[in-house]
N, C-alpha and C positions, 0 to 999 in steps of 0.2 A: 460222252455223247453216245446216242444211240446208233445202231448200224444201219445203213442205207436200206436194208431190207426189213427193217423194223418200222421205218418211216414209210415206205411205199408198201401197201397191202396187196393191191391188185389192180391192173389196169382194167378201165370200164370198157367194154368193147359192146357198144349198141351202134345202131345206124346213126344215130345223131353225133354221137362222140366221134365215129370214124370219118365223118363228113368233114372234119377239121383236120385231119392227119394230112392232107393235100397241103395245107397251109402250114404245116409244122406245129398245129396245137393237139395235144394230147390230154386225156382226162384219167386220173388216178384216184382210187381210194386211198386215203391216207390216214395215218394215225392221229385221232381226234386232239391230242396234245402238240402235234407238230405245228410249228410256225413256218411262215413264206420261206425263211431263209434256210431253214432245216430241210424243207422240200426241195428247194432249187440245189443245194448242195448233195442231196440224196441222188436226185436225178442225175446230176452231173458225173456223180461218182459210179452209179451203176450204169448209165448207158454211153458215158463217154462222149456227151454232148455239150452244147453251150446253152444255157437258158436265158432267155430275155427277159419274160415275167412270170409269174406265179398268181392265180387268182384262186382263193379257196370260198367253200361256203359248207355250211353245217346243214346236212339233209334231215330233217326231223322224222321221228319215227311215226308210223301210221297205226291207227287203231285196228287191228284185226281180231276177230273172233277166234277164241282157243276152243278146246273141247268142251262140249255142254254148253256152247253158246255165251259163256263167259268172255267179257271183254278182256283184251290185252293190247299190248303194244310191241310193234317192231322196235328195234334198237335204231339210234341215230347214228350217224357216220358223218365222216368229213370228206369232201370231195375236192380236189386239185385241180385246175385247169392250167396246164404247161405249155407257155409258148416258146418255141427255140428261137435262137437268132437266126438272121437271114444266111450266114455264112456257115452255120452248124450243119452237120450231117443230119439224116432223119435216123429215127431209131427203128431199127431193123426188125425188132418183134412185131411192128405194125404193117410192115411191108405187104405181106401176101393178104391182109384182112381187107384192104380197101378195094 
């Protein structure tokens, strides 16, 4: 099995993603091959919290121009929305960012 930090690539720190932190909803970029159960276990292991639900989606790559005007694509990646249980503590990493 993969390490928790191999599954959780980075937290998503945007205004929209941080608006859900008050309701214990957090957004992470995760490994494309990770499933919901693996993501749940990784968040619980890495942050010591209890996860209620996980929703995932694949963000498709966008077409961008490369040097010389040639078309290219940005990479596609996977996003996970993690909802913590009501009796769980918050993730301390996100505390000062709200």
